[in-house]
C-alpha positions in Angstrom: -12.5 19.8 30.5 -13.4 19.3 26.8 -13.6 15.6 26.2 -13.8 15.9 22.4 -10.8 14.2 20.8 -8.2 16.5 19.3 -7.6 15.7 15.6 -4.0 15.1 14.6 -2.6 15.2 11.0 0.5 13.2 10.2 2.4 14.6 7.3 5.0 12.3 5.7 6.9 12.1 2.5 10.3 11.3 1.1 13.3 13.5 1.4 12.8 16.9 -0.1 9.2 16.4 -1.1 8.2 19.8 0.3 6.6 18.8 3.6 8.0 21.8 5.6 7.0 24.3 2.9 3.5 22.9 2.9 3.2 23.1 6.7 4.5 26.7 6.6 1.7 27.6 4.2 -0.8 25.7 6.3 0.2 27.6 9.5 -0.2 31.0 7.9 -3.6 30.1 6.4 -5.1 28.0 9.2 -8.2 30.2 9.7 -7.6 30.9 13.3 -7.1 27.3 14.5 -4.6 27.0 17.3 -2.1 24.4 15.9 0.5 22.5 17.8 3.3 21.2 15.6 5.6 18.2 16.3 8.7 18.0 14.0 10.9 14.9 13.8 14.2 15.9 12.3 16.7 13.4 10.8 20.1 14.6 12.0 21.3 17.0 14.7 20.4 20.3 13.2 16.8 21.5 13.7 16.5 23.1 10.3 12.8 22.5 9.7 12.0 23.8 13.2 13.9 27.0 12.5 12.1 27.5 9.2 8.6 27.0 10.8 9.4 29.1 13.9 10.2 32.0 11.6 6.9 31.9 9.7 5.2 34.4 12.1 1.9 32.6 12.3 -0.1 33.9 15.3 -1.9 30.6 15.7 1.3 28.6 16.1 3.9 30.2 18.3 7.4 29.0 19.1 6.0 27.3 22.2 3.6 25.3 20.0 6.5 23.9 17.9 8.1 20.8 19.4 11.2 19.2 17.9 12.3 15.6 18.3 15.9 15.5 17.0 17.3 12.4 18.7 16.1 9.7 16.4 13.5 8.6 13.8 10.1 9.0 15.4 9.0 5.5 14.2 11.9 4.0 16.2 11.4 6.1 19.4 7.7 6.2 19.9 7.8 5.1 23.5 10.8 7.2 24.5 9.9 10.4 22.7 6.6 10.7 21.0 4.3 9.4 23.8 5.8 11.7 26.5 5.7 14.6 24.1 2.0 14.0 23.4 1.3 13.6 27.1 2.8 16.9 28.0 1.0 18.6 25.1 -2.4 17.3 26.4 -1.6 18.5 29.9 -1.4 22.1 28.8 -4.1 24.5 30.2 -4.8 25.7 26.6 -5.0 22.7 24.5 -4.5 23.0 20.7 -7.4 22.8 18.2 -5.3 20.6 16.0 -2.0 18.7 16.1 0.3 18.5 13.0 3.1 16.0 13.0 5.9 16.2 10.4 7.8 13.0 10.2 11.4 12.7 9.1 11.8 11.9 5.4 13.2 8.6 6.5 10.4 7.7 8.9 7.8 5.0 8.5 4.4 6.5 9.4 2.8 3.1 10.3 4.4 2.8 13.8 3.5 6.4 14.6 -0.1 5.9 13.6 -0.2 2.7 15.7 1.0 4.7 18.7 -2.3 6.6 18.7 -3.9 3.4 20.0 -2.0 3.7 23.3 -4.7 4.1 26.0 -3.5 7.5 27.2 -3.4 8.8 23.7 -6.5 7.1 22.1 -8.9 8.6 24.6 -7.7 12.2 23.9 -6.5 12.3 20.2 -7.5 10.8 16.9 -5.6 10.7 13.6 -7.5 13.0 11.3 -5.5 11.7 8.4 -2.1 10.8 7.0 -0.9 13.0 4.2 2.0 11.9 2.0 3.8 14.5 0.0 5.4 13.4 -3.2 8.2 15.2 -5.2 6.5 14.9 -8.6 9.6 16.1 -10.4 11.8 13.4 -8.8 9.3 10.7 -9.6 8.9 11.9 -13.2 12.7 11.6 -13.5 12.6 8.0 -12.4 14.3 8.6 -9.0 12.0 6.1 -7.3 11.1 3.9 -10.3 12.7 0.9 -11.9 12.4 -0.5 -15.4 9.7 -2.9 -14.4 9.8 -5.0 -17.6 13.6 -5.4 -17.3 13.3 -6.4 -13.6 10.6 -9.0 -14.4 12.7 -10.5 -17.2 15.7 -10.8 -14.9 13.6 -12.3 -12.1 12.9 -15.2 -14.4 16.6 -15.9 -14.4 17.5 -14.9 -10.8 15.1 -15.1 -7.9 17.5 -13.0 -5.8 16.3 -9.9 -7.7 12.8 -10.3 -6.4 13.0 -7.4 -4.0 12.9 -3.6 -3.9 15.7 -1.2 -2.8 15.4 0.3 0.7 14.5 3.7 -0.8 11.7 2.3 -2.9 10.3 0.3 0.0 10.2 3.5 2.1 8.6 5.4 -0.7 5.9 2.7 -1.1 5.4 2.4 2.7 4.7 6.2 3.0 2.2 5.9 0.1 0.6 2.8 1.6 -0.2 4.7 4.8 -1.7 7.7 3.2 -5.3 9.0 3.3 -4.3 11.9 1.0 -1.4 12.0 -1.5 -0.2 15.5 -2.4 1.7 15.5 -5.8 3.9 18.5 -5.1 6.1 20.5 -7.5 3.9 19.9 -10.4 5.1 23.2 -11.9 8.4 21.5 -12.6 7.0 18.9 -15.0 4.7 19.0 -18.1 1.3 17.3 -18.5 2.8 14.1 -19.8 5.2 13.9 -16.9 2.4 14.5 -14.5 0.4 11.6 -16.1 3.4 9.3 -15.6 3.7 10.4 -12.0 0.1 9.6 -11.3 0.4 6.2 -12.9 3.6 5.4 -11.1 2.3 6.4 -7.7 -1.0 4.5 -8.2 0.9 1.3 -9.3 2.9 1.3 -6.0 0.0 0.7 -3.7 -3.1 -1.5 -3.4 -5.1 1.1 -1.6 -6.3 4.1 -3.6 -6.2 7.2 -1.5 -7.2 10.5 -3.1 -4.4 12.3 -5.0 -4.2 16.1 -5.5 -1.8 18.3 -7.3 0.2 21.2 -5.7 2.8 23.8 -6.5 5.2 25.0 -3.8 3.2 23.2 -1.1 0.3 25.5 -1.6 -2.7 23.4 -0.4 -5.7 25.1 1.5 -6.0 24.2 5.1 -9.6 23.2 4.4 -8.2 20.4 2.2 -5.5 19.2 4.6 -7.4 19.4 7.9 -10.7 17.9 8.8 -10.4 14.6 6.9 -12.0 12.8 9.8 -10.5 9.4 8.9 -9.6 8.0 12.3 -6.6 6.3 10.7 -5.5 4.5 13.9 -8.5 2.2 13.5 -7.4 1.1 10.0 -3.6 0.6 10.6 -3.9 -3.2 10.0 -4.7 -2.4 6.3 -1.6 -0.2 5.9 1.3 -2.5 6.8 4.8 -1.6 5.7 7.2 -3.9 3.8 9.0 -4.5 7.1 5.8 -5.4 8.9 4.8 -7.8 6.2 8.2 -9.5 6.1 8.9 -9.5 9.8 5.7 -9.9 11.6 7.5 -11.6 14.5 8.0 -8.3 16.3 11.6 -7.7 15.5 12.5 -4.0 15.6 13.5 -2.3 12.4 16.3 0.2 11.9 17.5 2.7 9.3 21.0 1.6 8.9 20.6 2.2 5.2 20.9 6.0 5.8 23.4 8.3 7.6 23.4 12.0 8.3 25.9 14.5 9.6 26.3 18.2 10.0 28.8 20.4 8.2 29.6 23.8 9.8 31.3 26.5 7.7 32.0 30.2 7.9 30.5 33.0 5.8 30.2 32.4 2.1 31.2 35.3 -0.1 29.9 34.2 -3.5 26.8 32.0 -3.0 26.3 31.5 -6.8 29.7 29.9 -7.1 29.2 27.9 -3.8 25.9 26.5 -4.9 27.1 25.6 -8.4 30.1 23.7 -6.9 27.9 22.1 -4.2 25.9 20.5 -7.0 29.0 18.8 -8.2 29.8 17.5 -4.7 26.2 16.1 -4.4 26.4 14.4 -7.7 29.9 12.9 -7.1 29.1 11.5 -3.7 25.4 10.5 -4.3 24.1 12.7 -1.6 20.3 12.2 -1.2 19.4 15.3 0.6 21.1 18.5 1.9 19.5 21.3 3.8 20.5 24.1 6.1 21.4 27.8 6.4 24.2 29.9 4.8 25.8 33.0 6.3 26.3 35.3 3.3 29.0 37.8 3.7 27.7 41.3 4.0 24.0 40.3 4.0 21.7 40.8 7.0 19.5 37.9 6.0 20.0 34.2 6.4 20.0 32.1 3.2 18.2 28.8 3.3 19.3 25.9 1.1 17.2 22.9 0.3 18.7 20.3 -2.1 17.2 17.1 -3.5 19.8 15.4 -5.6 21.5 18.1 -7.6 18.5 20.4 -7.6 19.1 23.2 -5.0 16.5 25.7 -3.9 17.6 28.8 -2.1 16.0 31.9 -0.6 16.5 34.4 2.2 14.1 33.4 5.0 14.8 35.9 7.8 17.2 38.4 9.2 19.9 37.2 11.6 18.7 37.9 15.1 20.6 40.3 17.4 23.1 38.3 19.3 22.6 35.2 17.2 25.8 33.4 16.2 26.1 33.6 12.4 27.4 30.6 10.5 26.8 28.2 7.7 25.3 24.9 8.9 24.3 22.1 6.5 22.7 18.7 7.2 23.9 16.0 4.7 21.8 12.8 4.3 22.9 9.9 2.2 23.0 6.1 2.1 25.0 4.2 4.7 27.9 3.6 2.2 28.4 7.3 1.9 32.0 8.4 2.8 31.2 11.1 5.3 34.8 12.2 5.6 35.1 12.6 1.8 31.9 14.6 1.6 32.8 16.8 4.5 36.2 17.6 3.0 34.7 18.3 -0.4 32.2 20.8 1.0 34.7 22.5 3.2 37.0 22.8 0.2 34.3 24.9 -1.6 34.9 27.6 1.0 38.7 27.4 1.0 38.8 27.2 -2.8 
């Protein structure tokens, strides 16, 4: 048996940053490497898995794509990730490389630390952690505060000396990175890109390499083969939670909720998408993704929304015998009124 450690790449990033698109591009341009892919969805609908299973890459078949949909991977390392890795390593034909896509709400630090488990450490090493950033969102101030105003208020009220959960998560994902991919740079100008670079750099003490990308198009030679061994440096990449609660208390993601909305066929997708933007804005939906059954069309329409920006494209034909339908995952803050959002989306079809 080959005793050489299998490299594993952890790809993380905030909601809608473009992780799945980047991985899809990676799988179709991997230069013959046999890649095993572990996907950690947030919610009950395996959208990312369906997208990647349909990419047709010969080096990553459906059997090589493993989905963990029952919880955030950073909270279920022992229950889900370790057994999954063990089974993967027991295969007769082991992969050349393992790629792990975390949920947009996951902390990468606990996952990287899991590679120090004895059964894993002897077989696998973390080639690198790649954090994907939605440059357009950052340029629009989605994860940035008015720092001067906050500092001024802090002088008056010490209770303001903290970050929001979303910003902490954003910073934690940057802190763990060996490579930061500033994605969607085609959606901003040069000045905007400069602001994004400065904003990202100001969020972290470590200074990992930053590269620019459009549509997640990054060569496999850039993403794979970093050779970092990140599991050996996890102590220098502690999350906000680890720094504030180093007594071993478990963390949770009660700040976020997700649920699935199932609808029938959509007759006019242009009208549906335009009205959906209004629902997203009115109810502060962070992320929406899924598939749409378009009346009279043989192809399945994929929707990916970050805030009120919605991307859509036909990804594949409906398979023979496959149950057609519209299925959307909605992700928002814990305070989100799920019932109201569900009714609002369902009304788009009735109305």
